[in-house]
C-alpha positions in Angstrom: 34.1 42.6 -14.1 30.8 43.4 -12.3 29.3 39.9 -12.7 29.7 36.6 -14.6 26.5 36.8 -16.7 24.0 39.5 -17.6 20.5 38.4 -18.8 18.3 41.0 -20.4 14.7 40.1 -19.9 12.9 38.2 -17.1 10.3 36.4 -19.2 10.1 32.6 -19.2 13.4 32.2 -21.2 15.4 34.6 -19.2 14.1 33.3 -15.9 14.6 29.8 -17.1 18.2 30.4 -17.9 18.9 31.9 -14.5 17.1 28.9 -12.9 19.0 26.4 -15.0 22.3 27.9 -13.7 21.3 27.6 -10.1 24.2 26.1 -8.1 26.7 26.8 -10.8 28.5 29.4 -8.7 27.9 32.0 -11.4 27.0 35.5 -10.4 24.0 36.7 -12.6 22.5 40.1 -13.1 18.9 39.9 -14.4 17.6 43.1 -16.0 13.9 43.6 -16.6 11.9 46.6 -17.8 8.8 45.7 -15.6 8.7 46.5 -11.9 9.3 43.5 -9.7 5.7 43.4 -8.5 4.6 42.5 -12.0 7.0 39.5 -12.0 5.9 38.4 -8.5 2.2 38.5 -9.3 1.8 38.5 -13.1 -1.7 39.1 -14.4 -3.7 36.6 -16.4 -3.0 37.5 -20.1 -5.2 35.0 -21.9 -2.3 32.9 -23.1 -2.4 29.2 -22.3 0.8 27.3 -23.1 0.8 23.8 -24.6 3.8 22.1 -23.0 5.5 19.1 -24.4 6.7 16.2 -22.2 10.3 17.5 -22.8 9.3 21.0 -21.4 7.6 19.4 -18.4 10.7 17.5 -17.6 12.8 20.6 -17.9 10.5 22.5 -15.5 10.6 19.5 -13.1 14.4 19.5 -13.2 14.4 23.2 -12.4 12.1 22.7 -9.4 9.4 24.9 -11.1 6.7 22.3 -12.0 6.0 21.6 -8.3 5.3 25.3 -7.7 2.3 25.4 -10.1 -1.0 25.8 -8.2 -3.3 22.8 -7.8 -5.6 22.5 -10.8 -3.4 24.6 -13.0 -2.4 21.8 -15.4 -4.8 20.6 -18.1 -3.8 17.3 -19.7 -4.2 17.2 -23.5 -5.5 13.7 -24.0 -6.3 14.0 -27.7 -5.9 16.6 -30.5 -8.0 16.9 -33.6 -7.3 19.0 -36.7 -10.4 20.0 -38.8 -10.6 21.7 -42.1 -13.5 23.9 -43.1 -17.0 22.6 -42.1 -16.1 19.0 -42.6 -16.8 16.6 -39.6 -13.7 14.5 -40.6 -10.5 15.3 -38.6 -6.9 14.3 -38.4 -6.5 12.9 -34.9 -3.8 12.3 -32.4 -4.6 10.2 -29.3 -2.5 9.7 -26.2 -4.1 6.4 -25.5 -2.4 4.9 -28.6 0.9 5.8 -27.1 -0.1 4.5 -23.7 0.4 7.9 -22.2 -1.7 10.0 -19.8 -1.5 13.0 -22.3 0.0 14.3 -25.5 1.0 17.4 -23.6 -0.2 19.7 -20.9 -1.9 23.1 -21.0 -0.8 25.7 -18.4 -1.7 29.3 -18.2 1.3 31.6 -19.0 0.9 33.7 -15.8 1.2 30.5 -13.6 4.4 29.5 -15.3 5.9 33.0 -15.0 5.0 33.2 -11.3 6.5 29.8 -10.6 9.7 30.7 -12.4 10.0 34.0 -10.6 9.5 32.4 -7.2 12.2 29.8 -7.9 14.7 32.3 -9.2 14.0 34.8 -6.4 15.4 32.3 -3.9 18.8 32.1 -5.7 21.4 34.2 -3.8 23.6 34.5 -6.8 21.0 36.4 -8.9 21.0 40.1 -8.6 17.9 41.9 -9.9 17.6 45.2 -11.8 13.9 45.7 -12.3 12.1 48.7 -13.8 15.2 49.3 -15.8 15.7 49.4 -19.5 18.9 48.6 -21.5 19.9 51.5 -23.6 23.1 50.1 -25.1 24.8 46.8 -25.5 28.5 46.5 -26.5 31.2 43.8 -26.6 34.8 43.4 -27.4 37.4 40.6 -27.1 37.7 41.1 -23.4 34.2 41.7 -22.1 30.6 42.6 -22.8 28.7 45.5 -21.3 25.2 47.0 -21.0 24.2 50.5 -20.2 20.9 51.0 -18.3 18.5 53.9 -18.5 19.8 55.3 -15.2 23.3 55.6 -16.6 24.7 52.5 -14.8 27.1 50.4 -16.8 27.5 46.7 -16.1 30.2 44.4 -17.5 30.5 40.6 -17.8 32.1 37.9 -19.9 28.7 37.3 -21.6 25.4 39.0 -22.2 22.3 37.0 -23.1 19.3 38.7 -24.6 15.8 37.3 -23.8 14.0 40.6 -24.5 11.2 39.4 -26.9 10.9 38.8 -30.7 11.3 42.6 -31.1 14.7 42.5 -29.3 16.4 45.9 -29.3 19.6 44.1 -27.9 19.7 41.9 -31.0 19.4 44.9 -33.2 22.1 46.8 -31.3 24.5 43.8 -31.7 23.9 43.8 -35.4 22.2 40.4 -35.7 19.8 40.4 -38.6 16.4 38.5 -38.3 13.9 37.4 -40.8 10.5 38.5 -39.8 7.1 37.7 -41.2 3.9 39.7 -40.3 1.1 37.3 -41.0 -1.5 40.1 -41.2 -3.6 38.4 -38.6 -4.4 38.8 -34.9 -5.1 36.1 -32.3 -7.9 36.9 -29.9 -7.6 34.8 -26.8 -9.5 34.2 -23.6 -11.4 31.6 -21.6 -14.9 30.2 -22.1 -17.1 28.0 -20.1 -19.3 25.4 -21.8 -22.2 23.1 -21.3 -20.5 19.8 -22.1 -17.2 18.5 -20.9 -14.3 18.8 -23.3 -12.8 15.3 -22.3 -9.3 16.8 -22.6 -9.6 17.1 -26.4 -7.9 20.0 -28.2 -9.2 21.2 -31.5 -7.5 23.2 -34.2 -10.2 24.3 -36.7 -9.0 25.8 -40.0 -12.1 27.5 -41.1 -12.5 29.8 -44.1 -11.8 33.4 -43.1 -10.5 32.6 -39.6 -9.0 29.9 -37.5 -10.4 28.6 -34.2 -8.5 26.7 -31.5 -10.3 25.2 -28.5 -7.9 24.0 -25.8 -9.0 22.2 -22.6 -8.0 23.8 -19.4 -10.6 22.2 -17.2 -13.5 19.8 -17.9 -16.0 22.6 -18.5 -13.6 25.4 -19.4 -11.5 25.9 -22.5 -9.0 28.4 -23.8 -10.4 29.9 -27.1 -8.1 31.3 -29.7 -9.7 33.0 -32.6 -7.4 34.1 -35.4 -8.8 36.8 -37.7 -7.4 39.1 -40.4 -6.0 42.3 -38.8 -8.7 44.3 -40.7 -11.4 42.5 -38.6 -9.9 42.5 -35.1 -11.6 45.7 -33.9 -15.0 44.4 -35.1 -14.6 41.1 -33.3 -13.2 42.7 -30.1 -16.2 45.1 -30.1 -18.7 42.2 -30.1 -20.8 41.9 -26.9 -19.6 38.9 -24.8 -22.8 36.9 -25.3 -22.6 37.5 -29.1 -19.0 36.5 -29.3 -19.6 33.4 -27.3 -22.6 32.5 -29.5 -20.5 32.9 -32.6 -17.7 30.7 -31.3 -20.2 28.0 -30.3 -21.7 28.2 -33.8 -18.4 28.1 -35.5 -17.5 25.1 -33.4 -20.6 23.3 -34.4 -22.0 23.3 -30.8 -19.7 20.4 -30.0 -19.5 21.6 -26.4 -23.1 22.9 -26.2 -23.8 26.5 -25.2 -20.8 28.6 -24.3 -20.2 31.8 -22.3 -17.3 34.1 -21.7 -15.1 33.1 -18.8 -12.4 35.9 -18.9 -11.4 39.1 -20.6 -10.4 38.9 -24.2 -6.9 39.8 -25.3 -5.4 40.5 -28.8 -1.9 39.5 -30.0 -0.7 40.4 -33.5 0.9 37.4 -35.2 4.5 38.0 -36.2 7.1 35.3 -36.8 10.8 36.0 -36.3 14.0 33.9 -36.7 17.4 35.5 -36.1 20.0 34.7 -38.7 22.3 33.5 -35.9 21.9 33.2 -32.2 25.3 34.4 -31.1 27.8 37.3 -31.6 30.9 38.4 -29.8 30.2 37.6 -26.1 26.5 37.8 -26.8 23.8 35.2 -27.2 20.0 35.1 -27.9 17.4 32.8 -26.2 13.6 32.6 -26.2 11.6 34.8 -28.6 14.7 37.0 -29.2 16.1 34.0 -31.1 12.9 32.5 -32.5 9.4 33.9 -32.3 6.9 31.4 -33.7 3.4 31.5 -35.0 1.3 29.7 -32.3 -0.5 27.3 -34.6 1.9 24.4 -33.9 2.5 25.4 -30.3 6.3 25.3 -30.6 7.3 28.8 -29.5 7.4 28.5 -25.7 8.8 24.9 -25.9 11.7 26.0 -28.2 12.4 28.9 -25.8 12.7 26.5 -22.9 14.8 24.0 -24.7 17.1 26.8 -26.1 17.9 28.2 -22.7 18.6 24.7 -21.3 20.9 24.0 -24.3 22.9 27.2 -23.6 22.9 26.6 -19.8 24.5 23.2 -20.2 27.4 24.7 -22.1 27.8 27.5 -19.6 27.7 25.1 -16.7 30.4 23.0 -18.3 32.6 26.1 -19.0 32.1 27.3 -15.3 33.1 23.9 -14.0 36.4 23.9 -15.9 37.1 27.6 -15.2 36.6 28.5 -18.8 35.4 31.7 -20.5 31.6 32.0 -20.7 31.9 34.2 -23.7 34.2 31.9 -25.6 33.4 32.2 -29.3 33.5 28.4 -29.9 31.1 27.8 -27.1 28.6 30.3 -28.4 28.8 29.3 -32.0 28.3 25.6 -31.0 25.1 26.7 -29.2 24.0 28.8 -32.1 24.4 26.0 -34.6 22.7 23.4 -32.5 19.7 25.5 -31.7 19.4 26.7 -35.3 19.3 23.1 -36.5 16.3 22.4 -34.2 14.4 25.7 -34.8 14.8 26.6 -38.5 13.0 23.6 -39.9 10.2 24.1 -37.4 10.0 27.8 -38.2 9.9 27.3 -41.9 7.5 24.3 -41.6 5.1 26.3 -39.4 5.1 29.2 -41.8 4.3 26.8 -44.6 1.4 25.4 -42.7 0.1 28.9 -41.9 0.3 29.8 -45.6 -1.6 26.7 -46.8 -4.3 26.8 -44.1 -5.1 30.5 -44.3 -5.3 30.5 -48.1 -9.0 30.2 -48.9 -8.7 29.9 -52.7 -10.3 26.8 -54.2 -7.0 25.1 -55.2 -5.6 25.7 -51.6 -8.8 24.2 -50.1 -8.3 21.1 -52.2 -4.6 20.9 -51.3 -5.1 21.2 -47.6 -7.8 18.6 -47.5 -5.4 16.3 -49.4 -2.6 17.0 -47.0 -4.7 16.2 -43.9 -6.0 13.0 -45.5 -2.6 11.9 -46.6 -1.1 12.6 -43.1 -3.8 10.4 -41.6 -3.1 7.5 -43.9 0.7 7.6 -43.4 1.3 6.2 -39.9 5.0 7.4 -39.9 3.9 11.0 -40.3 1.5 10.8 -37.4 4.0 8.9 -35.3 6.7 11.6 -36.0 4.3 14.4 -34.9 3.2 12.5 -31.8 6.8 11.7 -30.9 7.7 15.4 -31.1 5.0 16.1 -28.6 5.6 13.3 -26.2 9.4 12.8 -26.2 11.1 13.7 -23.0 14.4 14.3 -24.7 15.2 15.7 -28.1 
């Protein structure tokens, strides 16, 4: 065979898997549609990732965390969930857990660059950039991919990390449940008059949702979620007008605000594959599970999923076993599905409830938030999910 493992997609999950296998002795071919220059110096894309303590530990173990530039990490010291125009909020505070932070906010492009730099130093990784996979096939003996230049590569296992719209997943006949939320997230940075004190806000307002995430004392990542029918209107707003509207919707908690970066739009679509493995084939990252960002689980699940698969592949390599063994892949699929499916369904339920502006739904969501605040085990479970190093 040409190699031991083929990874399709050099996003965070694909790069993470290659990095997690460093030192395993496995020969890896990494295939990416973007040119290598885009991986080496990824552009700012507006997305800031809320990392759990578990994800931070994984990045530390991979030697990636130390590669982040100084000042790139924003600690989330407190989180507040607001409903409508009410001043009351459901709060989560790191100080109650005697921790520095509930989690950490890092720009997506910083993580991607750090992962690329780490993987680029691995002699066992062979790169195929600016190449697209046109076909994926597997049988009992091997798996193969065909590239757009006609080259065919074979390996005991192919892993797809090629986005929630994964063509590889489709070609291998794995169904996926998808939900188009009919909404678009508009993301970008804003500077503000008052310090944010490391507090993150999720404001479920009527007609749209606003998230304010602290990246620096006087700068926040702003995520405005609007119906798809309104996105062109909002994107066309003059920067000063958009900043003024955000400040108004946020109740001027941070004083006057001004645009600090370009604005980006991302349609919100959730995807959960029916299974995460097929014959000599596995899914990681968004190809397995693409989450709505409201609960900040997506990137973290992608990171934990690749680590889960990497552990099994390392163990197989150490004993000279078959990386594409059906039992190994099915065990990974079952374990990752147990973690992701409840979160996927629960997140979708939250989105349904908190984007429904009918009077009964408004009453229900207020009741849910109040009840959660008065039930310490519920708040403890949510906080534990954020701050646990293992899970």
